[in-house]
N, C-alpha and C positions, 0 to 999 in steps of 0.2 A: 851118019856119025856126027855130023855137025849139029843136028838137032838135039842129039843126046848130050853134047857138051855145051849147049847154050845155057848160060847161067844168068840171063837177064831176069829182072824182078818179076816180069809177067810170066815168063816160063817157069820160074821157081814156084810161083803161086799155082799155076795151072797143073804142074806135075805133083804138087804136094798131096799128101794123104788127106782124107776128108776131115779128120780131127784137126790136123795142122792148118788146113784151109779155114776152118771155123775159128781157130785161134787168131789167124792173120786178119780175118774180116773183123773180128771183135776188136782187135787192137787198132786197126785202121779207123773204125767207127769211133772208138774212144779218142783217138788222136784228133779227128775232125771236130768232134763235139767239144773237146778241150779247147781247141783253137777258137771255136765260135764263142765259148764262154770267155776266153781271155780277151778277145777283141771287144765283146760286149761290156765287160767290166772296165776295161781301159776307157772306152767311150763314156760309160756311165760316170765313172769317177771324175773324169775331166770335166764333164758337164756339171756335176754336183759342186765341184770346187769353184767353177765359174759362177754358178748361181748363188752359192754361199757368199762369194766375194761381193756380188751385186747387192744381195740382201743386206749384208753388213754395212755397205756404203749408205743404203737408205736408212737403216736402223740408227746409225750413229750420225746422221746428217743434222740432227737437232730438231727435226720436225716432230709434231705430236704423234705418239704411238697409236692413238685412235685413228688418225688419218691413214697411217700405214696399214692398220688392220682393215680399214674399209677398202683400201685399194687391193689388198691381197684377198680378203674375204675367203671364199671357198676355193680359190684358185691357187692354193699353195702348191708350187711345182717342185719344191725340194724339201728335204728333211728339216733344214733350219727354219724355213718359212712355216712348215707344218707345226713345229714346236712353238713358234711364236703365236700362231693362230690358236692353237689349243690352249695356251696359257691365257691369251687375251679373252678367249671365249669363257674360260672358267672365271676370270676376273670380272667380266661384265655380268655373268650369271649371279655372282655372289656379292658384288660390291654394294648394291642397294640394300641388301639385307644386313650386311655387316656394318653399315654406317651407324646404325642405332644400337649395335651390340657392343659387348665388352671387348677389351683389348685382347683377351685370350682367344676370342673367336676370330679376331683379325689375324692373330698368329696362326690359327688353324687354317685360315684362307691362304696364307703364304705357304703353308705346308702342302695344301691341296694343289696349289699352282705348281709347286716344285715337283710334286708327284705326277701331275699330268704331263709335265715336260719330260720327266724321266720315262714314263710309259710310251709317250709318242716317240721319243728318241730310240728306245729299244725296238719298237715296232718298225720304224724306218730303217734301222740298221739290219734287222732281220731280212728286209727286202733286198738291201744292198748285198748282204752275204749269201743270198740264195745261189745255189749251185756251186758254191765254193767247195763244198764237201766232195763233189764229183772230181774236182781237180786234185784234191788231197788223195782220194781213193785211186785215181788213175796213176798218180805219181808213186803210190805205194805198191799197188797190185800189178801194174802192167809188166814190170820186169819178171815177176814170177809166172805170170800167164805166158809170156814169151818163152821163159825157161821150160815150162811144161810142154809147149809146142816143140821146143828143141829136143827135149828128152824123148818125146813120143816119136819125132821124126828120126832120131838116131836109132831108136829101137827098131823101127821099121827098116831102116837101112841095113842094120846088122842082120835082121831076119832075111832080107833080100840077098845079102852076101852069102848067108848060110845056104839058102836055097839054090843059088846059082853056082856056089863054090868058086867064085871069081873075085879076087881081091885087088884087081887092077884099079889104078886111080880113076880111070875113065868110068868105071862102074860105081865106085864109092863116092866120088866127088859130088855128083848131082844130089844124091840123097842127103849128104852132110850139109851141102849148101842150103837146101830147102829147110833143113832143121835150124841152121844158124840164122836164116833169114827171119824166123819167128822171134828169136832173141833180139835181133836188130830192130824189128818193129816194136817190140816191147820197150826198148830204150828210146826209140823215136817218140813214142807216146808218153813215156814217163818223164824224161828230162825237161821238156818245155812245161809240163804240168807242174812239176816241183818248183822250178824257177818262178813261174808265174804265180803259183800259190803263195810263195814266200813274199814276193814283191807286192801282190795285191793285198795280202793280209796286212802288211806294213802300211800300205796306203789307206786301207779301211780303218785301221787303228788310229792313224793320224787324223782322219776325218772324224772319227768318233770322239777323239779328244777335242777337236774343234767344236763339235756340238756340245760337249760337256762344258767347255769354257763359256760358250754363249749362254747355256742354261744357267750357269752360275752368275753371270753378269746380269741376266734378266731377273733372276731371283733377288739379287741385291737391289735392283731398281724397284721391284715390287715391295720389298721390305721397307725401302726408304719412303715410298709413297704411303704405305700403311702407317708408318710412324708419323707422317705429317698429318694424317687424318685423325689421330688420337686427340 
């Protein structure tokens, strides 16, 4: 009798219907993967902001940008450095040719450098945003998957009640508990995913704005140098 009234999580899982078990396993896997993504994104964004701060200190230190480019070279470790390297590479590739050309072509060079920075920024942000869609999907879908498991479990419980013709609480409670456990797992998976998605999206947008500001500042520097060469 004690085994039948055992409502521990492990017992609820083991006693559940095959479909409900599948729902529970899927939700637990989604929850574990969501937490892995959350921790990875937090670590990644913390590292990116630290690296961006270090790069900005070097960039605005007053030293020659060519020297900074030589130091970074092909070892750009963060998106801001990658944007700078891409822009400097385009600058060096084109500057010798544009020295002898008209001012309109110098303007075209400035536009190309700006475009290169934009493309590099978008590519780097795509990497940062990778797997964010999984968090959004988990937050949106998990409650409904859990609800499906609950409905399925309750249907099985009512079927068992009808077969046994016994409506006592001792008979009804385990089946209902198994069904509701699926809903609980759905919420456990969904709530952290939704909170983390909103927080991480805000942090990524803030970092994207930081890259945009840097690109604008560097574009202004390039335009100023091109004007001096005319």
